[in-house]
MOPAC internal coordinates of N, CA, C and O (Angstrom, degrees):
PM7 1SCF
backbone

  N    0.0000 0     0.00 0     0.00 0    0    0    0
  C    1.4750 1     0.00 0     0.00 0    1    0    0
  C    1.4697 1   109.14 1     0.00 0    2    1    0
  O    1.2310 1   121.65 1   -31.52 1    3    2    1
  N    1.2899 1   114.44 1   148.48 1    3    2    1
  C    1.4423 1   119.67 1   177.02 1    5    3    2
  C    1.5467 1   112.37 1   -59.82 1    6    5    3
  O    1.2310 1   121.18 1   -47.51 1    7    6    5
  N    1.3463 1   115.35 1   132.49 1    7    6    5
  C    1.3911 1   116.25 1  -176.12 1    9    7    6
  C    1.5241 1   115.24 1   -67.60 1   10    9    7
  O    1.2310 1   119.39 1   152.56 1   11   10    9
  N    1.3327 1   118.76 1   -27.44 1   11   10    9
  C    1.4962 1   117.59 1   176.83 1   13   11   10
  C    1.5545 1   110.60 1   -71.56 1   14   13   11
  O    1.2310 1   118.85 1   156.62 1   15   14   13
  N    1.3002 1   119.79 1   -23.38 1   15   14   13
  C    1.4305 1   125.15 1   174.75 1   17   15   14
  C    1.5021 1   109.90 1   -70.14 1   18   17   15
  O    1.2310 1   121.22 1   135.43 1   19   18   17
  N    1.3314 1   115.27 1   -44.57 1   19   18   17
  C    1.4702 1   121.55 1   176.47 1   21   19   18
  C    1.6231 1   112.34 1   -61.79 1   22   21   19
  O    1.2310 1   122.17 1   138.40 1   23   22   21
  N    1.3038 1   113.44 1   -41.60 1   23   22   21
  C    1.4008 1   119.85 1   177.48 1   25   23   22
  C    1.5376 1   111.55 1   -64.30 1   26   25   23
  O    1.2310 1   119.99 1   137.46 1   27   26   25
  N    1.3101 1   117.63 1   -42.54 1   27   26   25
  C    1.4850 1   121.09 1  -179.61 1   29   27   26
  C    1.5139 1   108.38 1   -67.51 1   30   29   27
  O    1.2310 1   118.80 1   142.49 1   31   30   29
  N    1.4058 1   119.88 1   -37.51 1   31   30   29
  C    1.4180 1   120.46 1  -178.89 1   33   31   30
  C    1.5486 1   107.68 1   -73.83 1   34   33   31
  O    1.2310 1   118.08 1   139.67 1   35   34   33
  N    1.2707 1   121.26 1   -40.33 1   35   34   33
  C    1.4809 1   122.95 1   177.72 1   37   35   34
  C    1.5378 1   111.25 1   -61.46 1   38   37   35
  O    1.2310 1   120.00 1   139.08 1   39   38   37
  N    1.3514 1   117.61 1   -40.92 1   39   38   37
  C    1.4635 1   121.72 1   176.63 1   41   39   38
  C    1.5730 1   112.37 1   -66.65 1   42   41   39
  O    1.2310 1   122.18 1   145.56 1   43   42   41
  N    1.2594 1   113.43 1   -34.44 1   43   42   41
  C    1.5251 1   117.25 1   177.56 1   45   43   42
  C    1.5654 1   109.88 1   -66.00 1   46   45   43
  O    1.2310 1   119.68 1   137.44 1   47   46   45
  N    1.3684 1   118.22 1   -42.56 1   47   46   45
  C    1.3847 1   124.67 1   175.19 1   49   47   46
  C    1.4734 1   110.61 1   -60.34 1   50   49   47
  O    1.2310 1   118.18 1   131.31 1   51   50   49
  N    1.3223 1   121.06 1   -48.69 1   51   50   49
  C    1.4420 1   128.37 1   179.26 1   53   51   50
  C    1.4933 1   106.86 1   -60.90 1   54   53   51
  O    1.2310 1   116.26 1   141.55 1   55   54   53
  N    1.2895 1   124.71 1   -38.45 1   55   54   53
  C    1.4915 1   123.19 1  -177.53 1   57   55   54
  C    1.5615 1   107.22 1   -64.63 1   58   57   55
  O    1.2310 1   120.80 1   141.93 1   59   58   57
  N    1.2778 1   116.08 1   -38.07 1   59   58   57
  C    1.4440 1   116.29 1  -179.99 1   61   59   58
  C    1.5139 1   112.52 1   -64.92 1   62   61   59
  O    1.2310 1   121.79 1   137.37 1   63   62   61
  N    1.2874 1   114.19 1   -42.63 1   63   62   61
  C    1.5356 1   120.05 1  -177.17 1   65   63   62
  C    1.5388 1   109.59 1   -81.81 1   66   65   63
  O    1.2310 1   118.23 1   170.10 1   67   66   65
  N    1.2918 1   120.98 1    -9.90 1   67   66   65
  C    1.5227 1   123.93 1   175.24 1   69   67   66
  C    1.5368 1   110.42 1   -60.52 1   70   69   67
  O    1.2310 1   120.28 1   154.40 1   71   70   69
  N    1.3427 1   117.08 1   -25.60 1   71   70   69
  C    1.4968 1   118.78 1   177.68 1   73   71   70
  C    1.4189 1   113.12 1   -72.24 1   74   73   71
  O    1.2310 1   118.85 1   171.26 1   75   74   73
  N    1.2941 1   119.80 1    -8.74 1   75   74   73
  C    1.4993 1   123.98 1  -177.65 1   77   75   74
  C    1.5923 1   103.59 1   -69.20 1   78   77   75
  O    1.2310 1   120.12 1   -54.18 1   79   78   77
  N    1.3855 1   117.37 1   125.82 1   79   78   77
  C    1.5067 1   115.24 1   178.82 1   81   79   78
  C    1.5429 1   112.01 1   -68.10 1   82   81   79
  O    1.2310 1   117.53 1   154.06 1   83   82   81
  N    1.2127 1   122.31 1   -25.94 1   83   82   81
  C    1.4762 1   124.99 1  -176.71 1   85   83   82
  C    1.5742 1   103.82 1   -95.75 1   86   85   83
  O    1.2310 1   119.23 1   -70.63 1   87   86   85
  N    1.1933 1   119.07 1   109.37 1   87   86   85
  C    1.5162 1   126.77 1  -179.46 1   89   87   86
  C    1.5395 1   110.14 1   -52.94 1   90   89   87
  O    1.2310 1   118.83 1   136.09 1   91   90   89
  N    1.3082 1   119.84 1   -43.91 1   91   90   89
  C    1.3623 1   121.51 1  -179.13 1   93   91   90
  C    1.5790 1   114.19 1   -66.87 1   94   93   91
  O    1.2310 1   120.15 1   146.54 1   95   94   93
  N    1.3020 1   117.32 1   -33.46 1   95   94   93
  C    1.4593 1   123.06 1   171.82 1   97   95   94
  C    1.5379 1   109.05 1   -65.96 1   98   97   95
  O    1.2310 1   119.13 1   142.23 1   99   98   97
  N    1.3409 1   119.26 1   -37.77 1   99   98   97
  C    1.4720 1   121.37 1   177.51 1  101   99   98
  C    1.4722 1   113.96 1   -67.72 1  102  101   99
  O    1.2310 1   120.58 1   142.89 1  103  102  101
  N    1.3386 1   116.49 1   -37.11 1  103  102  101
  C    1.4770 1   120.31 1   172.26 1  105  103  102
  C    1.5287 1   112.30 1   -64.93 1  106  105  103
  O    1.2310 1   121.17 1   135.18 1  107  106  105
  N    1.3372 1   115.36 1   -44.82 1  107  106  105
  C    1.4438 1   118.41 1   176.36 1  109  107  106
  C    1.4988 1   113.56 1   -62.20 1  110  109  107
  O    1.2310 1   120.42 1   144.87 1  111  110  109
  N    1.3585 1   116.80 1   -35.13 1  111  110  109
  C    1.4379 1   123.18 1   175.42 1  113  111  110
  C    1.5889 1   111.19 1   -57.84 1  114  113  111
  O    1.2310 1   122.51 1   130.59 1  115  114  113
  N    1.3105 1   112.80 1   -49.41 1  115  114  113
  C    1.4345 1   120.65 1  -179.28 1  117  115  114
  C    1.5746 1   109.52 1   -58.41 1  118  117  115
  O    1.2310 1   124.10 1   125.73 1  119  118  117
  N    1.3257 1   109.75 1   -54.27 1  119  118  117
  C    1.5205 1   113.02 1  -179.01 1  121  119  118
  C    1.5195 1   113.40 1   -60.27 1  122  121  119
  O    1.2310 1   120.91 1   137.10 1  123  122  121
  N    1.2854 1   115.87 1   -42.90 1  123  122  121
  C    1.5380 1   121.02 1  -178.39 1  125  123  122
  C    1.5241 1   106.69 1   -61.69 1  126  125  123
  O    1.2310 1   120.00 1   138.25 1  127  126  125
  N    1.3704 1   117.61 1   -41.75 1  127  126  125
  C    1.4249 1   117.08 1  -174.33 1  129  127  126
  C    1.5992 1   107.65 1   -68.47 1  130  129  127
  O    1.2310 1   120.68 1   139.50 1  131  130  129
  N    1.2940 1   116.31 1   -40.50 1  131  130  129
  C    1.4597 1   116.95 1  -175.17 1  133  131  130
  C    1.6051 1   107.91 1   -71.28 1  134  133  131
  O    1.2310 1   120.02 1   147.17 1  135  134  133
  N    1.3241 1   117.57 1   -32.83 1  135  134  133
  C    1.4493 1   118.21 1   175.80 1  137  135  134
  C    1.5029 1   115.71 1   -67.13 1  138  137  135
  O    1.2310 1   122.52 1   143.22 1  139  138  137
  N    1.4690 1   112.78 1   -36.78 1  139  138  137
  C    1.4431 1   115.37 1  -176.68 1  141  139  138
  C    1.5012 1   113.16 1   -82.24 1  142  141  139
  O    1.2310 1   119.35 1   145.17 1  143  142  141
  N    1.3245 1   118.85 1   -34.83 1  143  142  141
  C    1.4506 1   120.26 1  -167.05 1  145  143  142
  C    1.6087 1   115.20 1  -112.83 1  146  145  143
  O    1.2310 1   121.65 1   169.60 1  147  146  145
  N    1.2890 1   114.45 1   -10.40 1  147  146  145
  C    1.4951 1   117.49 1  -179.95 1  149  147  146
  C    1.4954 1   111.04 1  -101.64 1  150  149  147
  O    1.2310 1   123.32 1   -37.60 1  151  150  149
  N    1.3107 1   111.25 1   142.40 1  151  150  149
  C    1.5479 1   116.60 1   173.95 1  153  151  150
  C    1.5221 1   108.87 1   -63.37 1  154  153  151
  O    1.2310 1   121.78 1   -35.40 1  155  154  153
  N    1.3562 1   114.19 1   144.60 1  155  154  153
  C    1.5249 1   115.25 1   179.56 1  157  155  154
  C    1.5691 1   113.45 1   -56.05 1  158  157  155
  O    1.2310 1   120.63 1   147.64 1  159  158  157
  N    1.3352 1   116.41 1   -32.36 1  159  158  157
  C    1.5354 1   119.28 1   178.17 1  161  159  158
  C    1.5611 1   108.48 1   -61.45 1  162  161  159
  O    1.2310 1   120.29 1   139.16 1  163  162  161
  N    1.3263 1   117.05 1   -40.84 1  163  162  161
  C    1.4281 1   121.39 1  -176.44 1  165  163  162
  C    1.5509 1   110.75 1   -67.39 1  166  165  163
  O    1.2310 1   120.64 1   140.14 1  167  166  165
  N    1.2984 1   116.39 1   -39.86 1  167  166  165
  C    1.4575 1   126.00 1   177.31 1  169  167  166
  C    1.5494 1   110.18 1   -63.03 1  170  169  167
  O    1.2310 1   121.69 1   133.45 1  171  170  169
  N    1.3494 1   114.37 1   -46.55 1  171  170  169
  C    1.4833 1   117.23 1  -179.93 1  173  171  170
  C    1.4771 1   110.25 1   -67.82 1  174  173  171
  O    1.2310 1   119.79 1   141.00 1  175  174  173
  N    1.3852 1   118.01 1   -39.00 1  175  174  173
  C    1.4537 1   115.91 1   178.47 1  177  175  174
  C    1.4973 1   114.51 1   -67.77 1  178  177  175
  O    1.2310 1   120.36 1   146.37 1  179  178  177
  N    1.3275 1   116.92 1   -33.63 1  179  178  177
  C    1.5280 1   118.17 1   176.23 1  181  179  178
  C    1.4832 1   108.55 1   -68.63 1  182  181  179
  O    1.2310 1   119.68 1   138.58 1  183  182  181
  N    1.3494 1   118.22 1   -41.42 1  183  182  181
  C    1.5509 1   121.15 1  -176.74 1  185  183  182
  C    1.5794 1   106.19 1   -63.55 1  186  185  183
  O    1.2310 1   120.31 1   139.10 1  187  186  185
  N    1.3502 1   117.02 1   -40.90 1  187  186  185
  C    1.4605 1   117.94 1   179.81 1  189  187  186
  C    1.5542 1   109.06 1   -67.18 1  190  189  187
  O    1.2310 1   118.43 1   144.98 1  191  190  189
  N    1.2703 1   120.61 1   -35.02 1  191  190  189
  C    1.3999 1   123.94 1   179.18 1  193  191  190
  C    1.5251 1   108.54 1   -65.51 1  194  193  191
  O    1.2310 1   119.06 1   135.16 1  195  194  193
  N    1.3358 1   119.40 1   -44.84 1  195  194  193
  C    1.4581 1   124.43 1   176.95 1  197  195  194
  C    1.5867 1   108.51 1   -60.67 1  198  197  195
  O    1.2310 1   120.93 1   136.24 1  199  198  197
  N    1.2871 1   115.82 1   -43.76 1  199  198  197
  C    1.4483 1   115.39 1  -177.75 1  201  199  198
  C    1.5620 1   113.01 1   -70.09 1  202  201  199
  O    1.2310 1   121.08 1   162.59 1  203  202  201
  N    1.2765 1   115.53 1   -17.41 1  203  202  201
  C    1.5432 1   123.08 1   171.16 1  205  203  202
  C    1.4744 1   115.87 1   -84.80 1  206  205  203
  O    1.2310 1   121.63 1  -178.81 1  207  206  205
  N    1.3625 1   114.48 1     1.19 1  207  206  205
  C    1.5373 1   117.09 1   179.04 1  209  207  206
  C    1.4898 1   108.15 1   131.41 1  210  209  207
  O    1.2310 1   119.70 1   144.17 1  211  210  209
  N    1.3193 1   118.19 1   -35.83 1  211  210  209
  C    1.5276 1   119.53 1   178.06 1  213  211  210
  C    1.4713 1   118.60 1    63.54 1  214  213  211
  O    1.2310 1   121.66 1  -149.97 1  215  214  213
  N    1.3624 1   114.43 1    30.03 1  215  214  213
  C    1.4541 1   119.45 1   178.64 1  217  215  214
  C    1.4918 1   115.44 1   -47.74 1  218  217  215
  O    1.2310 1   119.67 1   -54.47 1  219  218  217
  N    1.3121 1   118.24 1   125.53 1  219  218  217
  C    1.4569 1   120.24 1   177.83 1  221  219  218
  C    1.5502 1   112.75 1    96.28 1  222  221  219
  O    1.2310 1   117.75 1   161.12 1  223  222  221
  N    1.3428 1   121.89 1   -18.88 1  223  222  221
  C    1.4309 1   122.19 1   174.81 1  225  223  222
  C    1.4688 1   113.38 1   -75.57 1  226  225  223
  O    1.2310 1   120.33 1   -56.34 1  227  226  225
  N    1.3637 1   116.98 1   123.66 1  227  226  225
  C    1.4728 1   121.68 1   177.92 1  229  227  226
  C    1.4588 1   110.80 1   -65.11 1  230  229  227
  O    1.2310 1   120.09 1   -11.35 1  231  230  229
  N    1.3738 1   117.43 1   168.65 1  231  230  229
  C    1.4464 1   121.11 1  -179.18 1  233  231  230
  C    1.4883 1   114.32 1   -58.28 1  234  233  231
  O    1.2310 1   120.57 1   131.40 1  235  234  233
  N    1.2940 1   116.52 1   -48.60 1  235  234  233
  C    1.4189 1   117.13 1  -178.27 1  237  235  234
  C    1.4264 1   117.59 1   -68.64 1  238  237  235
  O    1.2310 1   121.57 1   151.24 1  239  238  237
  N    1.2960 1   114.59 1   -28.76 1  239  238  237
  C    1.4868 1   122.36 1   174.08 1  241  239  238
  C    1.5604 1   108.59 1   -68.33 1  242  241  239
  O    1.2310 1   120.25 1   136.65 1  243  242  241
  N    1.3080 1   117.12 1   -43.35 1  243  242  241
  C    1.3669 1   123.48 1   178.82 1  245  243  242
  C    1.5582 1   110.76 1   -58.60 1  246  245  243
  O    1.2310 1   123.41 1   129.94 1  247  246  245
  N    1.3057 1   111.07 1   -50.06 1  247  246  245
  C    1.4982 1   116.66 1  -175.52 1  249  247  246
  C    1.6128 1   108.16 1   -64.23 1  250  249  247
  O    1.2310 1   120.69 1   139.77 1  251  250  249
  N    1.2500 1   116.28 1   -40.23 1  251  250  249
  C    1.4169 1   119.54 1   178.08 1  253  251  250
  C    1.5962 1   115.34 1   -60.18 1  254  253  251
  O    1.2310 1   123.89 1   135.27 1  255  254  253
  N    1.3580 1   110.14 1   -44.73 1  255  254  253
  C    1.4668 1   119.01 1   178.55 1  257  255  254
  C    1.5425 1   111.01 1   -64.10 1  258  257  255
  O    1.2310 1   121.31 1   142.88 1  259  258  257
  N    1.3543 1   115.11 1   -37.12 1  259  258  257
  C    1.5292 1   119.24 1  -178.86 1  261  259  258
  C    1.5127 1   108.26 1   -70.53 1  262  261  259
  O    1.2310 1   118.39 1   154.99 1  263  262  261
  N    1.4095 1   120.67 1   -25.01 1  263  262  261
  C    1.4157 1   122.60 1   178.72 1  265  263  262
  C    1.5509 1   116.52 1   -82.96 1  266  265  263
  O    1.2310 1   120.73 1   174.40 1  267  266  265
  N    1.3027 1   116.21 1    -5.60 1  267  266  265
  C    1.4933 1   120.20 1  -179.21 1  269  267  266
  C    1.5184 1   109.62 1   -60.17 1  270  269  267
  O    1.2310 1   125.33 1   -41.01 1  271  270  269
  N    1.3032 1   107.37 1   138.99 1  271  270  269
  C    1.5667 1   111.90 1  -176.62 1  273  271  270
  C    1.5493 1   113.55 1   -80.83 1  274  273  271
  O    1.2310 1   120.89 1   142.88 1  275  274  273
  N    1.4361 1   115.91 1   -37.12 1  275  274  273
  C    1.4326 1   115.89 1  -176.70 1  277  275  274
  C    1.4195 1   120.35 1  -104.53 1  278  277  275
  O    1.2310 1   120.74 1  -169.21 1  279  278  277
  N    1.3387 1   116.19 1    10.79 1  279  278  277
  C    1.4184 1   119.97 1  -172.31 1  281  279  278
  C    1.5326 1   109.41 1   -89.07 1  282  281  279
  O    1.2310 1   120.10 1   180.00 1  283  282  281

């Protein structure tokens, strides 16, 4: 999948969880969503994108991707 599409989707998920008053709970929400609903290949691709600089990923999305267990 196109990396920019993955970034946009991850940022959309992070926007939803940004309303969480506890930042750690928001990060966990992003990571849990990615683990439950994204194909492992998508998670690995997004993790590799982040490790290459992660341009365009918001702070909450970055933190959620960093917390992924299998990426």
